C-alpha positions in Angstrom: -178.6 -144.7 -18.4 -182.0 -143.2 -18.5 -184.3 -143.5 -15.6 -185.9 -146.9 -15.7 -188.6 -146.4 -13.1 -192.2 -145.7 -13.9 -194.0 -145.0 -10.6 -196.6 -147.4 -9.4 -199.0 -146.2 -6.7 -198.9 -147.8 -3.3 -202.3 -147.5 -1.5 -202.4 -148.6 2.2 -204.7 -148.0 5.1 -203.8 -147.5 8.8 -206.5 -147.7 11.4 -205.6 -146.1 14.8 -206.7 -143.9 17.7 -203.9 -142.0 19.5 -201.8 -138.9 19.3 -198.3 -138.2 17.8 -195.8 -135.6 16.6 -193.8 -135.8 13.4 -191.0 -138.4 13.4 -187.8 -138.3 11.4 -186.8 -140.5 8.5 -184.2 -143.2 9.3 -182.1 -144.9 6.7 -182.3 -148.7 6.8 -179.2 -150.7 7.4 -178.8 -151.9 3.8 -180.2 -151.2 0.3 -181.5 -153.6 -2.4 -178.8 -153.8 -5.1 -179.3 -152.3 -8.4 -179.4 -148.8 -10.0 -182.1 -147.7 -7.5 -185.6 -148.3 -6.3 -188.3 -148.3 -9.1 -191.2 -149.4 -6.8 -192.1 -150.5 -3.3 -194.9 -152.7 -1.9 -195.7 -154.1 1.6 -197.5 -157.3 2.3 -199.7 -156.3 5.1 -200.2 -159.7 6.6 -196.5 -160.3 7.5 -194.9 -156.9 6.9 -192.5 -158.2 4.2 -191.2 -155.3 2.1 -190.7 -155.8 -1.6 -188.6 -153.5 -3.9 -188.0 -153.5 -7.6 -184.8 -152.2 -9.1 -183.0 -151.9 -12.4 -179.4 -152.9 -13.3 -176.7 -150.3 -13.7 -174.4 -151.7 -16.4 -175.9 -152.3 -19.8 -176.4 -155.0 -20.8 -175.7 -156.6 -17.4 -178.4 -158.1 -15.3 -176.3 -158.6 -12.2 -178.2 -156.6 -9.7 -181.6 -155.7 -10.9 -184.9 -157.5 -10.2 -187.2 -158.1 -7.3 -185.8 -157.9 -3.8 -187.4 -158.9 -0.4 -186.8 -157.8 3.1 -188.3 -159.6 6.1 -186.9 -157.2 8.7 -188.1 -153.7 7.6 -185.5 -153.0 5.0 -182.4 -153.9 7.1 -181.4 -156.9 5.0 -182.4 -157.8 1.5 -182.6 -161.0 -0.7 -182.9 -160.8 -4.4 -185.8 -163.2 -5.2 -186.1 -162.6 -9.0 -182.8 -161.6 -10.8 -183.5 -159.5 -13.8 -182.2 -156.6 -15.8 -185.2 -154.4 -14.8 -188.2 -155.0 -12.5 -190.4 -152.0 -12.8 -193.7 -152.2 -10.8 -194.8 -154.4 -7.9 -198.0 -154.8 -5.9 -199.7 -157.2 -3.5 -203.3 -158.3 -4.2 -205.8 -159.1 -1.4 -205.1 -162.8 -1.7 -201.5 -162.2 -0.7 -200.0 -162.8 -4.1 -197.0 -160.6 -5.2 -197.2 -159.2 -8.7 -194.2 -157.7 -10.5 -193.3 -156.6 -14.0 -189.9 -157.9 -15.0 -187.6 -157.4 -18.0 -185.6 -160.6 -17.9 -182.7 -159.6 -20.1 -181.7 -160.7 -22.8 -185.3 -161.3 -23.6 -186.8 -158.2 -25.3 -190.2 -158.5 -23.7 -191.3 -157.1 -20.3 -193.7 -159.5 -18.7 -195.9 -159.9 -15.6 -195.2 -162.5 -13.0 -196.9 -163.5 -9.7 -195.7 -165.3 -6.6 -197.8 -167.0 -4.0 -195.0 -167.8 -1.6 -193.5 -164.3 -0.9 -191.2 -164.4 -3.9 -189.6 -167.8 -3.5 -191.1 -169.0 -6.8 -192.7 -167.1 -9.7 -195.2 -167.9 -12.4 -195.4 -166.1 -15.8 -198.8 -164.5 -16.0 -198.6 -162.1 -19.0 -195.9 -162.5 -21.7 -195.3 -159.0 -23.0 -194.5 -158.1 -26.6 -190.9 -157.0 -27.5 -190.1 -153.4 -26.5 -193.5 -153.0 -24.9 -193.0 -151.9 -21.3 -195.5 -152.5 -18.5 -195.9 -149.2 -16.8 -198.7 -149.9 -14.4 -200.7 -152.7 -12.6 -204.1 -152.3 -10.9 -207.0 -154.4 -9.8 -210.7 -153.8 -9.1 -211.2 -153.5 -5.3 -214.6 -155.1 -5.6 -213.3 -158.0 -7.7 -209.5 -158.5 -7.4 -209.6 -161.1 -10.1 -210.3 -158.3 -12.5 -206.8 -156.8 -13.3 -205.5 -154.1 -15.6 -202.1 -153.5 -17.1 -201.0 -150.2 -18.6 -198.5 -150.8 -21.4 -197.2 -149.0 -24.5 -200.1 -148.3 -26.9 -202.7 -150.5 -25.1 -204.7 -151.4 -22.0 -204.6 -155.1 -21.0 -207.5 -156.7 -19.0 -207.8 -160.0 -17.2 -211.1 -161.1 -15.7 -209.7 -164.3 -14.2 -206.8 -163.3 -12.0 -204.2 -163.2 -14.7 -205.0 -166.6 -16.3 -206.0 -164.9 -19.6 -205.6 -161.4 -20.9 -207.2 -159.3 -23.6 -205.8 -156.2 -25.3 -208.4 -153.3 -25.3 -208.7 -150.4 -27.7 -206.3 -147.7 -26.6 -207.5 -144.4 -25.4 -205.7 -142.8 -28.3 -204.0 -145.0 -30.9 -200.3 -145.3 -30.2 -200.4 -143.6 -26.8 -198.7 -145.1 -23.7 -200.9 -146.0 -20.8 -198.6 -144.6 -18.0 -200.9 -145.3 -15.1 -204.1 -147.2 -14.3 -206.1 -146.9 -11.0 -209.5 -148.3 -10.2 -212.0 -146.5 -7.9 -213.7 -148.6 -5.2 -217.3 -149.0 -6.3 -220.5 -148.3 -4.5 -222.0 -151.2 -6.4 -220.8 -153.3 -9.3 -217.3 -152.8 -10.8 -214.9 -150.0 -10.1 -214.5 -147.0 -12.4 -211.2 -147.0 -14.2 -208.9 -144.0 -14.6 -205.8 -143.9 -16.7 -203.0 -141.5 -17.7 -202.5 -141.8 -21.4 -199.5 -140.2 -23.1 -198.5 -139.3 -26.6 -194.9 -140.6 -26.7 -193.9 -138.2 -29.5 -195.0 -134.9 -27.8 -195.4 -136.1 -24.1 -198.9 -134.6 -24.2 -201.0 -136.6 -21.8 -204.3 -136.4 -20.0 -206.4 -138.3 -17.4 -209.2 -140.4 -18.9 -212.0 -142.3 -17.2 -214.3 -145.1 -18.2 -217.6 -146.5 -16.9 -218.6 -148.1 -20.1 -217.7 -151.7 -21.2 -214.0 -152.2 -21.2 -212.0 -150.4 -24.0 -214.7 -148.0 -25.2 -216.2 -144.7 -24.0 -213.1 -143.1 -22.5 -213.6 -139.4 -21.4 -210.8 -136.9 -21.0 -210.5 -134.7 -17.9 -209.0 -131.2 -18.4 -207.5 -128.7 -16.0 -203.8 -129.6 -16.1 -201.4 -127.2 -17.8 -200.2 -127.9 -21.4 -196.6 -128.0 -20.1 -197.4 -130.7 -17.5 -196.3 -134.3 -17.9 -198.5 -136.5 -15.7 -196.5 -139.3 -14.1 -198.4 -140.6 -11.0 -202.0 -141.1 -9.8 -204.0 -142.6 -6.9 -207.6 -142.9 -5.7 -208.0 -142.4 -2.0 -211.0 -142.4 0.4 -211.8 -138.8 0.9 -215.1 -137.8 2.6 -218.9 -137.8 2.3 -221.0 -135.0 1.1 -224.0 -133.4 2.9 -226.3 -136.2 1.5 -224.1 -139.0 2.8 -222.6 -139.9 -0.6 -219.1 -141.2 -0.6 -216.5 -139.0 -2.3 -213.0 -140.3 -3.3 -210.0 -138.1 -4.0 -208.3 -138.5 -7.3 -204.7 -137.2 -7.0 -202.4 -136.7 -10.0 -198.7 -135.9 -9.8 -196.7 -134.2 -12.6 -193.1 -134.2 -13.7 -192.8 -130.5 -12.8 -193.8 -130.7 -9.2 -197.6 -130.2 -9.3 -200.4 -132.1 -7.6 -203.9 -132.0 -9.0 -207.1 -133.3 -7.4 -210.7 -134.0 -8.2 -213.5 -135.2 -6.0 -215.0 -138.4 -7.5 -218.4 -139.9 -6.3 -218.6 -143.6 -5.9 -222.2 -143.9 -7.1 -222.9 -143.7 -10.9 -222.3 -139.9 -11.0 -219.8 -138.8 -13.7 -216.5 -137.4 -12.4 -216.0 -133.6 -12.8 -214.8 -132.5 -16.2 -211.5 -131.2 -14.8 -208.8 -131.7 -12.2 -207.7 -128.7 -10.0 -204.2 -127.7 -8.8 -203.8 -128.1 -5.1 -200.0 -128.1 -4.7 -197.0 -126.7 -6.7 -193.4 -127.1 -5.6 -191.4 -124.0 -6.5 -188.4 -126.1 -7.4 -190.4 -128.4 -9.7 -189.3 -131.9 -8.6 -191.2 -134.8 -10.1 -194.2 -136.1 -8.1 -193.3 -139.8 -8.5 -195.7 -141.8 -6.3 -198.5 -141.5 -3.7 -199.5 -143.4 -0.5 -202.3 -143.0 1.9 -202.6 -143.9 5.6 -206.2 -143.8 6.9 -206.9 -143.1 10.6 -210.7 -142.8 10.4 -211.4 -146.3 11.8 -209.7 -148.0 14.7 -208.8 -151.7 14.5 -209.3 -152.1 18.3 -211.4 -149.1 19.3 -213.8 -146.4 18.2 -213.6 -144.3 15.0 -211.6 -141.1 15.2 -211.7 -138.1 13.0 -210.4 -134.6 12.8 -207.0 -133.1 11.6 -204.5 -135.7 10.5 -206.9 -138.6 10.5 -206.0 -139.3 6.9 -202.4 -138.7 5.9 -201.5 -138.6 2.2 -197.8 -138.9 1.2 -196.0 -138.2 -2.0 -192.4 -138.9 -3.0 -190.5 -136.3 -5.0 -187.5 -136.7 -7.3 -185.3 -133.6 -7.5 -183.7 -134.7 -10.9 -184.9 -131.9 -13.2 -183.4 -133.6 -16.2 -184.9 -137.1 -16.7 -181.9 -138.2 -18.8 -179.1 -136.8 -16.7 -177.7 -136.6 -13.2 -179.5 -135.2 -10.2 -179.6 -131.5 -9.9 -178.0 -131.5 -6.5 -180.8 -129.4 -5.0 -182.8 -130.2 -2.0 -186.3 -130.0 -3.5 -186.8 -133.8 -3.6 -188.0 -135.9 -0.7 -191.5 -136.4 0.7 -194.5 -134.1 1.1 -197.5 -134.8 3.3 -201.1 -133.6 3.5 -203.4 -134.0 6.5 -206.4 -132.1 5.1 -207.5 -134.3 2.2 -204.9 -132.9 -0.2 -205.7 -129.2 0.0 -202.4 -128.2 1.5 -199.0 -130.1 1.6 -195.9 -129.7 3.7 -192.4 -131.1 3.2 -191.4 -133.8 5.7 -187.7 -134.3 5.0 -186.2 -134.4 8.5 -183.5 -137.1 8.4 -183.2 -137.3 4.6 -180.0 -136.2 2.8 -179.6 -132.5 2.0 -178.9 -133.1 -1.7 -179.8 -135.6 -4.4 -183.0 -136.5 -2.7 -184.4 -138.5 -5.5 -187.4 -140.3 -4.0 -189.0 -142.6 -6.6 -191.4 -144.8 -4.5 -193.4 -144.8 -1.3 -195.4 -147.3 0.6 -197.0 -147.8 4.0 -197.5 -150.8 6.4 -199.9 -151.3 9.3 -197.6 -152.4 12.0 -200.1 -152.6 14.9 -203.5 -151.2 15.9 -202.0 -147.8 16.6 -198.9 -147.5 14.4 -197.8 -147.5 10.8 -194.4 -147.5 9.0 -193.9 -145.5 5.9 -191.1 -146.5 3.5 -189.6 -144.2 0.9 -187.1 -145.5 -1.7 -184.6 -143.6 -3.8 -183.4 -143.9 -7.4 -179.7 -142.9 -7.7 -178.6 -144.6 -10.9 -175.7 -146.3 -9.2 -174.8 -150.0 -8.7 -174.7 -149.8 -4.9 -178.5 -149.5 -4.9 -180.9 -146.8 -3.9 -181.3 -146.4 -0.1 -184.6 -146.9 1.7 -185.7 -144.6 4.4 -188.3 -145.4 7.1 -190.6 -143.3 9.3 -192.8 -144.5 12.1 -196.2 -142.8 12.2 -198.4 -142.9 15.3 -201.9 -141.5 15.5 -203.1 -138.1 14.5 -201.3 -134.7 14.3 -201.8 -132.3 17.1 -200.7 -128.7 17.9 -197.1 -129.1 19.1 -197.4 -126.0 21.3 -200.3 -127.6 23.2 -200.2 -131.4 22.7 -203.5 -133.1 23.2 -205.5 -129.8 23.7 -207.6 -128.7 20.8 -207.2 -125.1 19.7 -210.8 -124.7 18.7 -214.2 -126.3 18.9 -214.8 -128.8 16.1 -217.7 -131.0 15.1 -216.5 -133.8 12.8 -218.5 -135.7 10.3 -220.1 -138.8 11.7 -218.9 -142.3 10.7 -220.2 -144.4 9.1 -222.5 -142.2 7.0 -225.0 -143.4 5.8 -225.4 -145.8 8.8 -227.7 -148.5 10.2 -228.5 -148.5 13.1 -225.7 -146.7 14.9 -223.0 -144.1 14.1 -220.1 -142.4 15.9 -219.9 -138.6 16.3 -216.6 -137.1 17.4 -216.0 -133.5 18.5 -213.3 -131.3 20.1 -213.7 -128.9 23.0 -211.2 -126.1 23.5 -212.6 -124.4 26.6 -214.2 -125.8 29.8 -217.9 -125.4 29.8 -221.4 -126.8 29.1 -221.5 -128.9 26.0 -224.6 -130.3 24.2 -224.8 -132.7 21.3 -228.3 -133.3 20.0 -230.1 -135.0 17.1 -232.9 -133.3 15.1 -235.2 -134.5 12.4 -236.0 -132.6 9.2 -238.8 -130.7 10.9 -236.4 -129.5 13.6 -237.7 -131.7 16.3 -235.1 -132.9 18.8 -235.1 -136.7 18.7 -232.1 -137.4 21.0 -229.7 -135.7 23.3 -226.3 -137.5 23.4 -224.3 -135.0 25.6 -225.5 -132.4 28.0 -222.8 -131.7 30.6 -219.7 -129.7 31.3 -216.6 -130.9 29.5 -212.9 -130.1 29.9 -210.8 -129.3 26.8 -210.2 -132.4 24.7 -211.4 -134.8 22.1 -214.6 -136.8 22.6 -216.8 -139.3 20.9 -220.4 -140.5 21.3 -222.6 -143.1 19.7 -226.1 -142.5 18.4 -228.1 -145.7 18.2 -231.0 -144.8 15.9 -233.0 -148.0 16.6 -236.7 -147.2 16.3 -236.1 -144.1 14.1 -237.3 -144.1 10.5 -234.9 -143.8 7.6 -234.0 -140.4 6.4 -231.9 -137.3 6.8 -231.2 -136.0 10.3 -229.1 -133.2 11.8 -226.7 -133.3 14.7 -225.6 -130.2 16.5 -222.7 -129.3 18.8 -223.5 -126.2 21.0 -221.7 -124.4 23.7 -221.9 -120.9 25.2 -219.9 -119.4 22.3 -220.1 -122.1 19.5 -222.7 -123.8 17.5 -222.2 -126.2 14.5 -224.6 -128.5 12.7 -224.0 -131.3 10.3 -226.2 -133.9 8.4 -226.3 -137.6 8.8 -228.3 -140.2 6.9 -230.0 -143.3 8.4 -230.6 -146.0 5.8 -232.6 -149.1 6.7 
């Protein structure tokens, strides 16, 4: 049987302030039945883990569907029996959304559940042989939903009550993935992966215009690439305080591309750029983000590892055949906004590491759990592996002691009236943190004392200062660094 999964992106935030080293993956006590994991999602409010799977024996629907675990993947209940359930997500109102092929019906449809999967309501009745590849919603207006299907984009403006089919990016092309960028104002910008099913040629397209028109292609990917996964993540701010998101795109042959995308009404760059290439070429099947830049019960934290980006990898180099038996699949992680990636496979099997989905859960104010699911094309189900993540990454040779002086970007930025500034000190000595206006006049001194090596944070309350661009400077005997911040009234 061909692979039935089409990756859907899980996008989760973790807000913490602590330190940690890399943990191992641990296999959960049981697996959801079916031919393997097609997608994973976590309901953040109660920690329930949901998995979608396919069935193994055609045309049997005895094991596929939607499965739920209330204990972190150790036991599973099939809450929607079906031949194939392909994508699953949780909207901010707590509803579960899943695309289901309820064999022997020939249509793949979208269902929602408001009671954690106990009952389901048909929301979108798909056409025969028209798979639902992707589900997304506008972060600014979750009632505005998108489906990526064969040959069309489908839009609902009323939370799935009614739907309209929009003009395809290219007539007859599949809409493999849809993601929506959080907006600065108004509605979010929409990005899609559109694929020619005859040649497997595909590209990323974006749209700020009225729905269904004005799609613009992004270049930069190689002609031999097949794009299969995509996510929008919170990335950084530029020197003018404008928010920049990261658009990540994964390919069937082990590449990850990235583009920085502004939230204000500034067009995205014309192309995406290669930031990672696996030499063994496993498929980059899905992405997840854990964000450490704001603490749920304490001050903001920044620096190395404060945003972790994960990607699952499938080592099956023949999409219609058995796994290659290599060890190139698994999970890769980035702690520098996607510029470099490292394999994090400790605890995973040595062979047939066919990771198809990944998701994250905020388990407390200082911890997160990452789940990775496998697609093994066998009726015993694909296993789920779990890893506990705590805080930010540190130098394992010198835990908790920075290896260099670092001045981090303030947060929030722009701000009103106060903002947090964090910095790292690697040697004992006099440290000064000061604020300057555009004319170079010092308007505040936040720190002026000797500091031991470590990580620190101060607050600048700009009450009484006029709006505008300011500079903040970290200076020691041997180190000086300056950054911009923006006060907006």
